[in-house]
TORLUM-570000 format. One record per residue (C-alpha): residue number from 0; residue in three letters; x, y, z. Coordinates in pm, 1 decimal. Example, Ala and Ser with C-alpha at 12.3 -4.5 7.8 and 13.67 -1.06 7.14 Angstrom:
BEGIN
(gukol 0, "ALA", (1230.0, -450.0, 780.0))
(gukol 1, "SER", (1367.0, -106.0, 714.0))
REM end
This chain:
BEGIN
(gukol 0, "MET", (-1040.6, -2931.4, -2786.1))
(gukol 1, "ALA", (-702.0, -2789.2, -2698.3))
(gukol 2, "ASP", (-628.8, -2619.0, -2371.2))
(gukol 3, "ALA", (-298.6, -2475.5, -2247.2))
(gukol 4, "GLY", (-135.0, -2272.6, -1958.8))
(gukol 5, "VAL", (227.2, -2174.7, -1902.4))
(gukol 6, "GLU", (424.3, -1846.8, -1909.4))
(gukol 7, "GLU", (343.9, -1516.0, -2092.2))
(gukol 8, "PRO", (222.7, -1565.8, -2450.0))
(gukol 9, "ILE", (433.7, -1875.3, -2486.3))
(gukol 10, "VAL", (228.1, -2145.7, -2338.5))
(gukol 11, "ALA", (221.5, -2511.8, -2281.3))
(gukol 12, "PRO", (93.5, -2695.6, -2584.1))
(gukol 13, "ILE", (-205.3, -2919.2, -2527.0))
(gukol 14, "VAL", (-498.3, -3038.3, -2727.8))
(gukol 15, "GLU", (-785.6, -3163.1, -2521.7))
(gukol 16, "ASN", (-1146.5, -3231.9, -2564.6))
(gukol 17, "VAL", (-1304.3, -3154.9, -2224.2))
(gukol 18, "THR", (-1639.8, -3065.9, -2332.0))
(gukol 19, "GLU", (-1795.9, -3405.0, -2367.0))
(gukol 20, "ALA", (-2025.6, -3465.3, -2089.7))
(gukol 21, "ALA", (-1912.0, -3833.6, -2060.1))
(gukol 22, "VAL", (-1562.3, -3734.7, -2009.2))
(gukol 23, "ASN", (-1562.7, -3436.7, -1756.4))
(gukol 24, "GLY", (-1914.1, -3454.2, -1616.2))
(gukol 25, "THR", (-2019.7, -3098.9, -1688.1))
(gukol 26, "GLY", (-2359.9, -3203.6, -1802.7))
(gukol 27, "LYS", (-2339.0, -3014.7, -2127.8))
(gukol 28, "PRO", (-2510.2, -3194.6, -2420.5))
(gukol 29, "PRO", (-2275.7, -3351.5, -2672.3))
(gukol 30, "SER", (-2190.8, -3144.2, -2961.3))
(gukol 31, "THR", (-2343.6, -3210.2, -3302.3))
(gukol 32, "PRO", (-2125.6, -3323.9, -3587.8))
(gukol 33, "GLU", (-2173.0, -2996.8, -3769.2))
(gukol 34, "GLY", (-2087.7, -2786.1, -3464.6))
(gukol 35, "MET", (-1765.1, -2996.0, -3399.1))
(gukol 36, "ALA", (-1667.6, -2970.5, -3756.8))
(gukol 37, "LEU", (-1721.8, -2591.0, -3758.0))
(gukol 38, "ALA", (-1522.8, -2554.2, -3427.4))
(gukol 39, "TYR", (-1228.5, -2759.4, -3523.0))
(gukol 40, "GLY", (-1218.2, -2620.8, -3876.4))
(gukol 41, "SER", (-1216.8, -2267.9, -3734.2))
(gukol 42, "LEU", (-940.4, -2348.1, -3493.5))
(gukol 43, "VAL", (-727.2, -2493.4, -3768.3))
(gukol 44, "VAL", (-775.4, -2174.9, -3973.5))
(gukol 45, "MET", (-699.5, -1956.8, -3673.1))
(gukol 46, "ALA", (-375.2, -2154.5, -3611.7))
(gukol 47, "LEU", (-254.0, -2121.7, -3971.7))
(gukol 48, "ILE", (-307.4, -1739.8, -3987.9))
(gukol 49, "PRO", (-60.9, -1643.5, -3721.1))
(gukol 50, "ILE", (211.0, -1873.4, -3854.3))
(gukol 51, "PHE", (167.8, -1745.5, -4219.2))
(gukol 52, "CYS", (149.9, -1378.6, -4119.9))
(gukol 53, "GLY", (408.8, -1400.3, -3841.2))
(gukol 54, "ALA", (655.0, -1575.2, -4068.9))
(gukol 55, "PHE", (649.7, -1312.2, -4334.5))
(gukol 56, "ARG", (661.6, -1036.6, -4073.5))
(gukol 57, "SER", (963.1, -1207.3, -3929.7))
(gukol 58, "VAL", (1140.0, -1162.2, -4266.0))
(gukol 59, "ARG", (1052.7, -802.6, -4272.5))
(gukol 60, "HIS", (1154.0, -758.0, -3901.3))
(gukol 61, "GLN", (1492.9, -921.4, -3974.4))
(gukol 62, "GLN", (1551.8, -695.1, -4278.4))
(gukol 63, "GLN", (1460.2, -389.4, -4077.7))
(gukol 64, "GLN", (1704.1, -479.6, -3792.5))
(gukol 65, "LYS", (1984.0, -533.9, -4044.1))
(gukol 66, "ALA", (1913.0, -212.0, -4216.5))
(gukol 67, "ALA", (1918.5, -22.5, -3895.0))
(gukol 68, "GLY", (2223.9, -197.1, -3766.3))
(gukol 69, "GLU", (2044.2, -305.9, -3446.6))
(gukol 70, "LYS", (2179.6, -563.3, -3223.9))
(gukol 71, "VAL", (1985.8, -883.1, -3294.2))
(gukol 72, "ASP", (1845.9, -1085.7, -3011.6))
(gukol 73, "THR", (1819.7, -1465.7, -3088.4))
(gukol 74, "MET", (1764.4, -1772.1, -2903.2))
(gukol 75, "THR", (2090.3, -1958.9, -2847.3))
(gukol 76, "SER", (2132.7, -2335.1, -2813.0))
(gukol 77, "LYS", (2166.0, -2288.9, -2432.3))
(gukol 78, "ASP", (1837.8, -2102.9, -2422.0))
(gukol 79, "ALA", (1660.6, -2371.8, -2632.7))
(gukol 80, "ALA", (1795.0, -2644.1, -2410.2))
(gukol 81, "MET", (1694.0, -2458.9, -2085.3))
(gukol 82, "PHE", (1348.1, -2355.9, -2206.7))
(gukol 83, "PRO", (1170.4, -2681.9, -2143.1))
(gukol 84, "LEU", (1309.4, -2682.4, -1787.9))
(gukol 85, "ILE", (1202.2, -2320.4, -1724.5))
(gukol 86, "ALA", (865.8, -2396.3, -1871.7))
(gukol 87, "SER", (831.3, -2705.3, -1640.4))
(gukol 88, "CYS", (917.9, -2489.5, -1333.6))
(gukol 89, "ALA", (671.8, -2230.7, -1437.3))
(gukol 90, "LEU", (390.7, -2485.0, -1509.4))
(gukol 91, "PHE", (454.1, -2667.9, -1182.6))
(gukol 92, "GLY", (458.5, -2330.5, -994.0))
(gukol 93, "LEU", (129.8, -2231.7, -1146.8))
(gukol 94, "TYR", (-4.8, -2586.7, -1034.2))
(gukol 95, "ILE", (90.9, -2520.3, -677.0))
(gukol 96, "VAL", (-44.0, -2160.1, -677.2))
(gukol 97, "PHE", (-382.9, -2279.4, -815.4))
(gukol 98, "THR", (-389.0, -2556.9, -560.6))
(gukol 99, "VAL", (-317.1, -2348.8, -262.4))
(gukol 100, "PHE", (-481.6, -2015.6, -333.3))
(gukol 101, "SER", (-812.5, -1902.8, -462.4))
(gukol 102, "LYS", (-846.1, -1916.3, -847.7))
(gukol 103, "GLU", (-1067.4, -1606.6, -853.6))
(gukol 104, "TYR", (-797.1, -1371.1, -724.5))
(gukol 105, "ILE", (-515.6, -1532.5, -915.8))
(gukol 106, "ASN", (-702.7, -1505.7, -1239.8))
(gukol 107, "LEU", (-789.3, -1144.7, -1170.4))
(gukol 108, "LEU", (-425.0, -1066.4, -1131.1))
(gukol 109, "LEU", (-330.4, -1266.0, -1449.1))
(gukol 110, "SER", (-613.6, -1095.6, -1637.8))
(gukol 111, "SER", (-486.8, -756.0, -1542.4))
(gukol 112, "TYR", (-133.9, -845.5, -1653.3))
(gukol 113, "PHE", (-249.2, -988.3, -1986.8))
(gukol 114, "PHE", (-475.0, -688.7, -2040.5))
(gukol 115, "ILE", (-171.0, -458.5, -2061.6))
(gukol 116, "LEU", (25.7, -705.9, -2268.7))
(gukol 117, "GLY", (-275.7, -759.0, -2497.2))
(gukol 118, "ILE", (-318.3, -393.7, -2571.4))
(gukol 119, "LEU", (51.6, -371.1, -2670.8))
(gukol 120, "ALA", (28.1, -686.1, -2883.5))
(gukol 121, "LEU", (-290.9, -575.1, -3057.3))
(gukol 122, "SER", (-137.0, -227.2, -3135.7))
(gukol 123, "HIS", (166.6, -383.5, -3284.6))
(gukol 124, "VAL", (-23.4, -629.7, -3511.2))
(gukol 125, "PHE", (-335.5, -428.2, -3612.6))
(gukol 126, "GLY", (-173.1, -74.3, -3591.9))
(gukol 127, "PRO", (-112.5, -47.6, -3972.5))
(gukol 128, "VAL", (-461.7, -185.1, -4052.5))
(gukol 129, "ILE", (-643.5, 55.8, -3795.5))
(gukol 130, "SER", (-440.3, 352.6, -3905.7))
(gukol 131, "GLY", (-528.5, 284.2, -4265.4))
(gukol 132, "LEU", (-899.2, 289.4, -4175.1))
(gukol 133, "VAL", (-883.7, 636.2, -4001.6))
(gukol 134, "PRO", (-1075.4, 890.1, -4208.1))
(gukol 135, "ALA", (-864.4, 1142.1, -4400.1))
(gukol 136, "SER", (-1047.5, 1419.0, -4221.4))
(gukol 137, "VAL", (-872.7, 1327.8, -3897.5))
(gukol 138, "PRO", (-562.1, 1531.1, -3882.9))
(gukol 139, "LEU", (-222.7, 1348.1, -3875.9))
(gukol 140, "GLU", (-12.5, 1500.4, -3602.4))
(gukol 141, "THR", (328.3, 1377.6, -3486.7))
(gukol 142, "TYR", (440.7, 1375.4, -3117.4))
(gukol 143, "GLN", (763.9, 1301.1, -2946.0))
(gukol 144, "LEU", (798.7, 1182.7, -2589.3))
(gukol 145, "HIS", (1142.3, 1257.9, -2432.5))
(gukol 146, "LEU", (1275.3, 1156.9, -2083.6))
(gukol 147, "LEU", (1616.4, 1293.4, -2030.0))
(gukol 148, "ARG", (1865.2, 1209.8, -1751.6))
(gukol 149, "GLY", (2075.5, 1488.7, -1624.7))
(gukol 150, "THR", (2050.6, 1870.5, -1668.1))
(gukol 151, "ALA", (1945.3, 2047.3, -1982.4))
(gukol 152, "SER", (2302.7, 2167.1, -2035.0))
(gukol 153, "ASP", (2444.8, 1818.7, -2067.1))
(gukol 154, "ARG", (2597.4, 1749.3, -2410.6))
(gukol 155, "PRO", (2501.4, 1518.9, -2555.3))
(gukol 156, "PRO", (2169.3, 1451.3, -2388.0))
(gukol 157, "HIS", (2116.0, 1101.2, -2244.2))
(gukol 158, "TYR", (1760.4, 984.5, -2337.7))
(gukol 159, "LEU", (1600.6, 740.6, -2112.7))
(gukol 160, "VAL", (1280.3, 753.1, -2330.5))
(gukol 161, "ASN", (1279.7, 880.4, -2687.5))
(gukol 162, "TYR", (950.6, 764.8, -2846.6))
(gukol 163, "GLY", (759.1, 916.2, -3136.9))
(gukol 164, "PHE", (404.3, 843.2, -3222.8))
(gukol 165, "THR", (118.4, 1000.6, -3428.0))
(gukol 166, "SER", (-244.4, 1082.0, -3363.4))
(gukol 167, "TYR", (-331.4, 773.1, -3573.5))
(gukol 168, "ASP", (-133.8, 561.9, -3308.2))
(gukol 169, "LEU", (-349.7, 715.7, -3039.6))
(gukol 170, "VAL", (-668.6, 611.8, -3227.1))
(gukol 171, "CYS", (-519.7, 255.8, -3269.7))
(gukol 172, "LEU", (-423.3, 235.6, -2898.8))
(gukol 173, "THR", (-783.4, 352.3, -2792.9))
(gukol 174, "ILE", (-947.8, 86.4, -3006.8))
(gukol 175, "CYS", (-708.1, -182.4, -2874.9))
(gukol 176, "ALA", (-771.5, -64.8, -2524.0))
(gukol 177, "LEU", (-1147.3, -102.6, -2575.8))
(gukol 178, "ILE", (-1092.3, -466.7, -2706.1))
(gukol 179, "GLY", (-881.2, -532.7, -2392.7))
(gukol 180, "LEU", (-1155.6, -389.5, -2164.4))
(gukol 181, "TRP", (-1412.8, -606.6, -2345.2))
(gukol 182, "TYR", (-1210.6, -921.4, -2266.7))
(gukol 183, "LEU", (-1122.7, -808.5, -1908.6))
(gukol 184, "ILE", (-1499.3, -739.7, -1819.6))
(gukol 185, "LYS", (-1685.3, -991.7, -2027.2))
(gukol 186, "LYS", (-1424.7, -1274.7, -2099.7))
(gukol 187, "HIS", (-1593.3, -1305.7, -2439.9))
(gukol 188, "TRP", (-1451.3, -1567.5, -2662.4))
(gukol 189, "ILE", (-1427.5, -1324.0, -2964.2))
(gukol 190, "ALA", (-1223.6, -1084.0, -2751.2))
(gukol 191, "ASN", (-1018.5, -1376.8, -2633.6))
(gukol 192, "ASN", (-934.9, -1480.5, -2983.8))
(gukol 193, "LEU", (-834.7, -1128.1, -3106.5))
(gukol 194, "LEU", (-582.1, -1114.3, -2815.0))
(gukol 195, "GLY", (-464.6, -1461.5, -2872.4))
(gukol 196, "LEU", (-408.5, -1398.4, -3235.4))
(gukol 197, "ALA", (-209.3, -1086.0, -3162.2))
(gukol 198, "PHE", (9.6, -1281.4, -2908.1))
(gukol 199, "ALA", (72.5, -1559.5, -3157.8))
(gukol 200, "ILE", (155.1, -1326.7, -3447.1))
(gukol 201, "ASN", (388.6, -1132.6, -3226.2))
(gukol 202, "GLY", (555.3, -1448.4, -3102.7))
(gukol 203, "VAL", (617.4, -1593.4, -3441.2))
(gukol 204, "GLU", (747.7, -1254.9, -3569.2))
(gukol 205, "LEU", (977.9, -1148.0, -3288.7))
(gukol 206, "LEU", (1106.6, -1467.1, -3137.3))
(gukol 207, "HIS", (1390.3, -1590.2, -3356.8))
(gukol 208, "VAL", (1607.9, -1909.9, -3355.1))
(gukol 209, "ASN", (1940.7, -1837.7, -3517.6))
(gukol 210, "ASN", (1975.3, -2174.6, -3700.9))
(gukol 211, "VAL", (1800.6, -2501.3, -3771.5))
(gukol 212, "GLN", (1999.6, -2688.8, -3502.6))
(gukol 213, "THR", (1872.6, -2453.7, -3224.3))
(gukol 214, "GLY", (1517.7, -2471.7, -3361.1))
(gukol 215, "SER", (1530.6, -2852.3, -3371.5))
(gukol 216, "LEU", (1672.4, -2858.3, -3016.2))
(gukol 217, "LEU", (1382.2, -2636.6, -2897.9))
(gukol 218, "LEU", (1121.9, -2842.8, -3063.5))
(gukol 219, "ALA", (1265.5, -3174.5, -2938.3))
(gukol 220, "GLY", (1284.2, -3044.0, -2575.6))
(gukol 221, "LEU", (932.6, -2933.3, -2576.2))
(gukol 222, "PHE", (820.3, -3250.5, -2745.1))
(gukol 223, "LEU", (943.8, -3439.4, -2439.9))
(gukol 224, "TYR", (798.4, -3173.2, -2207.8))
(gukol 225, "ASP", (459.9, -3198.2, -2354.6))
(gukol 226, "ILE", (436.5, -3567.9, -2339.9))
(gukol 227, "PHE", (549.3, -3585.0, -1984.4))
(gukol 228, "TRP", (320.1, -3315.9, -1849.1))
(gukol 229, "VAL", (20.2, -3444.0, -2035.4))
(gukol 230, "PHE", (54.5, -3822.4, -2007.6))
(gukol 231, "GLY", (273.7, -3849.7, -1697.5))
(gukol 232, "THR", (72.8, -3612.8, -1460.6))
(gukol 233, "ASN", (-246.9, -3417.2, -1432.6))
(gukol 234, "VAL", (-55.8, -3091.6, -1383.8))
(gukol 235, "MET", (-97.2, -2969.4, -1750.3))
(gukol 236, "VAL", (-469.6, -3037.5, -1745.9))
(gukol 237, "THR", (-529.9, -2883.1, -1413.9))
(gukol 238, "VAL", (-349.4, -2560.1, -1500.5))
(gukol 239, "ALA", (-513.1, -2538.9, -1839.0))
(gukol 240, "LYS", (-860.7, -2561.3, -1685.9))
(gukol 241, "SER", (-780.8, -2310.8, -1414.7))
(gukol 242, "PHE", (-583.4, -2052.2, -1612.2))
(gukol 243, "GLU", (-810.4, -1779.2, -1737.8))
(gukol 244, "ALA", (-610.2, -1562.1, -1981.4))
(gukol 245, "PRO", (-597.5, -1520.6, -2359.4))
(gukol 246, "ILE", (-340.3, -1785.9, -2402.9))
(gukol 247, "LYS", (-554.5, -1999.7, -2612.9))
(gukol 248, "LEU", (-776.3, -1979.3, -2919.3))
(gukol 249, "VAL", (-1131.5, -2093.4, -2858.2))
(gukol 250, "PHE", (-1431.9, -2164.4, -3072.6))
(gukol 251, "PRO", (-1783.2, -2276.9, -2950.3))
(gukol 252, "GLN", (-1904.1, -2625.0, -3067.7))
(gukol 253, "ASP", (-2260.5, -2509.1, -2996.8))
(gukol 254, "LEU", (-2240.6, -2190.2, -3202.8))
(gukol 255, "LEU", (-2510.5, -2317.5, -3463.5))
(gukol 256, "GLU", (-2754.1, -2386.9, -3167.0))
(gukol 257, "ARG", (-2683.6, -2088.6, -2931.6))
(gukol 258, "GLY", (-2517.2, -1823.1, -3144.6))
(gukol 259, "LEU", (-2272.9, -1586.4, -2985.5))
(gukol 260, "GLU", (-2382.7, -1698.0, -2636.3))
(gukol 261, "ALA", (-2239.1, -2054.4, -2691.8))
(gukol 262, "ASP", (-2020.4, -2179.5, -2414.8))
(gukol 263, "ASN", (-1929.3, -2532.4, -2512.8))
(gukol 264, "PHE", (-1569.0, -2454.8, -2637.5))
(gukol 265, "ALA", (-1304.4, -2629.7, -2827.2))
(gukol 266, "MET", (-963.1, -2481.6, -2760.0))
(gukol 267, "LEU", (-615.5, -2463.3, -2897.6))
(gukol 268, "GLY", (-321.0, -2354.7, -2676.8))
(gukol 269, "LEU", (-102.1, -2077.4, -2830.1))
(gukol 270, "GLY", (204.6, -2292.3, -2768.1))
(gukol 271, "ASP", (76.8, -2521.3, -3036.8))
(gukol 272, "ILE", (106.1, -2233.7, -3273.6))
(gukol 273, "VAL", (393.9, -2031.4, -3165.2))
(gukol 274, "ILE", (658.7, -2302.3, -3098.6))
(gukol 275, "PRO", (627.6, -2464.2, -3443.1))
(gukol 276, "GLY", (571.0, -2129.4, -3594.9))
(gukol 277, "ILE", (906.5, -2003.2, -3479.7))
(gukol 278, "PHE", (1072.2, -2293.8, -3661.7))
(gukol 279, "ILE", (858.9, -2247.0, -3982.2))
(gukol 280, "ALA", (953.7, -1874.6, -3988.5))
(gukol 281, "LEU", (1318.1, -1962.7, -3982.1))
(gukol 282, "LEU", (1267.2, -2193.7, -4287.4))
(gukol 283, "LEU", (1098.1, -1901.2, -4460.1))
(gukol 284, "ARG", (1404.0, -1681.8, -4388.2))
(gukol 285, "PHE", (1620.3, -1980.5, -4510.0))
(gukol 286, "ASP", (1408.9, -1978.7, -4838.6))
(gukol 287, "HIS", (1480.6, -1614.5, -4878.9))
(gukol 288, "SER", (1856.5, -1672.5, -4836.1))
(gukol 289, "LEU", (1854.8, -1922.7, -5118.2))
(gukol 290, "ASN", (1716.8, -1656.7, -5357.9))
(gukol 291, "ARG", (1515.9, -1914.2, -5553.5))
(gukol 292, "GLY", (1186.7, -1721.9, -5534.2))
(gukol 293, "SER", (991.8, -2039.3, -5440.1))
(gukol 294, "ASN", (979.6, -2050.0, -5059.1))
(gukol 295, "ILE", (962.0, -2424.8, -5094.6))
(gukol 296, "TYR", (1080.3, -2512.1, -4746.1))
(gukol 297, "PHE", (823.7, -2286.7, -4584.8))
(gukol 298, "LYS", (548.5, -2418.0, -4800.4))
(gukol 299, "VAL", (631.3, -2786.3, -4729.8))
(gukol 300, "THR", (670.4, -2745.5, -4352.1))
(gukol 301, "PHE", (356.6, -2526.4, -4328.3))
(gukol 302, "ALA", (160.0, -2811.5, -4500.4))
(gukol 303, "ALA", (329.3, -3063.7, -4262.3))
(gukol 304, "TYR", (212.5, -2848.6, -3971.0))
(gukol 305, "PHE", (-143.1, -2849.1, -4102.2))
(gukol 306, "LEU", (-130.8, -3240.3, -4149.2))
(gukol 307, "GLY", (15.1, -3272.7, -3799.4))
(gukol 308, "LEU", (-266.3, -3062.4, -3644.1))
(gukol 309, "MET", (-532.1, -3261.6, -3825.3))
(gukol 310, "MET", (-386.0, -3572.1, -3690.2))
(gukol 311, "THR", (-383.4, -3433.6, -3334.6))
(gukol 312, "ILE", (-755.5, -3355.3, -3370.6))
(gukol 313, "PHE", (-834.9, -3696.9, -3514.2))
(gukol 314, "VAL", (-653.4, -3881.6, -3242.6))
(gukol 315, "MET", (-812.4, -3662.5, -2971.2))
(gukol 316, "HIS", (-1153.6, -3712.4, -3112.3))
(gukol 317, "VAL", (-1120.9, -4099.1, -3148.0))
(gukol 318, "PHE", (-973.2, -4156.4, -2797.7))
(gukol 319, "LYS", (-1157.3, -3867.0, -2613.1))
(gukol 320, "HIS", (-839.4, -3799.7, -2405.4))
(gukol 321, "ALA", (-600.5, -3508.4, -2382.3))
(gukol 322, "GLN", (-336.3, -3516.2, -2647.3))
(gukol 323, "PRO", (-0.7, -3335.5, -2639.0))
(gukol 324, "ALA", (-18.2, -3157.7, -2979.3))
(gukol 325, "LEU", (357.6, -3142.4, -3022.3))
(gukol 326, "LEU", (367.9, -3522.1, -3015.7))
(gukol 327, "TYR", (242.7, -3486.5, -3366.0))
(gukol 328, "LEU", (342.1, -3149.2, -3482.9))
(gukol 329, "VAL", (726.6, -3182.5, -3382.3))
(gukol 330, "PRO", (787.1, -3502.2, -3605.7))
(gukol 331, "ALA", (585.0, -3337.6, -3889.9))
(gukol 332, "CYS", (775.2, -3003.8, -3885.4))
(gukol 333, "LEU", (1114.4, -3157.1, -3835.8))
(gukol 334, "SER", (1094.1, -3448.7, -4089.0))
(gukol 335, "ALA", (928.3, -3245.6, -4372.6))
(gukol 336, "PRO", (1219.1, -3002.2, -4429.2))
(gukol 337, "LEU", (1484.2, -3258.4, -4373.4))
(gukol 338, "VAL", (1347.3, -3499.3, -4628.2))
(gukol 339, "LEU", (1315.9, -3213.6, -4879.4))
(gukol 340, "ALA", (1668.9, -3094.7, -4811.2))
(gukol 341, "LEU", (1797.7, -3445.3, -4875.7))
(gukol 342, "ILE", (1596.8, -3471.9, -5201.8))
(gukol 343, "LYS", (1713.1, -3127.5, -5324.4))
(gukol 344, "GLY", (2072.1, -3158.5, -5202.4))
(gukol 345, "ASP", (2042.6, -2865.1, -4963.9))
(gukol 346, "ILE", (2123.6, -3043.4, -4634.6))
(gukol 347, "ARG", (2461.0, -2873.3, -4600.8))
(gukol 348, "ALA", (2324.3, -2533.1, -4677.5))
(gukol 349, "MET", (2037.2, -2584.3, -4445.6))
(gukol 350, "LEU", (2259.8, -2689.5, -4147.0))
(gukol 351, "GLN", (2512.4, -2400.0, -4219.4))
(gukol 352, "TYR", (2242.8, -2141.5, -4243.4))
(gukol 353, "GLU", (2225.3, -1870.6, -3972.7))
(gukol 354, "ASP", (1998.8, -1573.7, -3949.0))
(gukol 355, "HIS", (2285.3, -1369.8, -3795.7))
(gukol 356, "PRO", (2610.8, -1547.5, -3854.2))
(gukol 357, "ASN", (2820.8, -1310.0, -3647.2))
(gukol 358, "SER", (2612.4, -1318.0, -3338.9))
(gukol 359, "GLU", (2773.3, -1621.1, -3170.5))
(gukol 360, "GLU", (3127.5, -1511.9, -3277.6))
(gukol 361, "GLU", (3067.1, -1167.8, -3132.6))
(gukol 362, "LYS", (2970.9, -1329.1, -2803.9))
(gukol 363, "LYS", (3278.6, -1542.6, -2788.2))
(gukol 364, "GLU", (3492.9, -1229.9, -2862.5))
(gukol 365, "GLU", (3311.9, -1034.5, -2590.7))
(gukol 366, "GLY", (3381.2, -1323.8, -2347.5))
(gukol 367, "ALA", (3747.7, -1329.5, -2447.7))
(gukol 368, "ASP", (3772.0, -960.2, -2398.4))
(gukol 369, "ASP", (3618.3, -984.5, -2050.9))
(gukol 370, "LYS", (3878.1, -1242.4, -1953.4))
(gukol 371, "LYS", (4152.0, -1037.1, -2081.3))
(gukol 372, "ALA", (4031.3, -736.9, -1888.2))
(gukol 373, "SER", (4002.4, -931.0, -1561.2))
(gukol 374, "LYS", (4360.5, -1056.1, -1598.7))
(gukol 375, "LYS", (4479.9, -701.1, -1643.2))
(gukol 376, "ASP", (4296.0, -591.3, -1335.2))
(gukol 377, "LYS", (4454.0, -861.4, -1135.3))
REM end
C-alpha cells in the first residue's frame, strides 16, 4: 500500500502497506490474496494510465506552444536541485502543523483547496471527452469574458482577462464540480481516484524538464529525499496518514467482500507517478525529435517503470514495511534509457537534446541586458 503527502499535486512518493492488522493495530482483518492482487493490480494500471496519456499530451502541448509562439516554462537545473529541499521544508512544515493543530480543521481547509484545483484539473483532462458526449440537441454557443483595465477610449485596450468558452465547457464544468462535491462531502475512493488521475495527467503533461540532465538531477534529488524521510524519520508516514486530500490513488483490498463500501485500502502516492512520468514524457519528446517513428526510448523506460513499481510492491509485501518507491523507480527509469542509448549509439544525441534549446540562452541574454542597463543607470 502506498501513501503520500507533500505540496499541491506533486506529492512525496511512498509505498506503504498500513492496512495489515499486525502492523498498525487497526483491527481490520487481513486481506485475502485475491483482494490484494486485485487492489495492487488496479493501482499499477492506474499508475500507468496517467504516464501514458500525460506523455503523449505533453508532446501535443509542446507542439501547440511552439506553433503559438508562447514563452515556454520549463524546470531549470537550479529548480531541479532546489526541489527536494523545498519539498522537505513543505513536508516537515505539514508534520509540525499536524502535530500542533487539529487534523479535522486542517484537512477541511486542504479539502476545500483541492476541491477547486480538482475541478480545474478534471475540466482540463476530461473536457474533450465530456464535450463529445453532449447531445447534439444542446445548442453550441460561444461566450467571451473580458476584463479591461482603463477607460473604454484607451487604444489599444489592455485585457486583464480575455477568456473564451462555450456552452459545452459549462456542461463539463458542472459535471466536474459535481464530482468535486462528491469527494468533498463523501470522501469516496472512486471520487478520490478521479481527482487523483486528473492531477497526475496534468502534472505529466504540463510539468516539463528541458533536458535529460535536468530530469536526472530531479530524480536523483528526490531519490535521496524519499529514502531519508521514509527510512530516517517517521515524518513521511505521519503526514501520509494524516493528510486527507486526493493526492494518492487508492483501491480497497476488501472490495470482493464488501463491495463499494470497502475501506481497507492500498494506496499509491501521486509523486510515484508524476515524478518518473515527467522524465518518461521527456524521453517521448526525445523520440519524436529523432523522427524514427518507433518511440523506443519511451517504451523501454515505460516498461522499466512498470518493473520498478512491481519490485516496490513485492518488497513492501515481503517486509511489511513502508518502502520509498523512488528507491526502485529512479534506478529503473535512469538506467533503462542510458543502456539503450549506449547500445544504439545515441548517447550524445540524448545528452544534447533540449525541448527548447533557446530558453537557457535567452535567460543569459536577458541577464546580460539587465547588467548593461544597471551600468548605464549608474
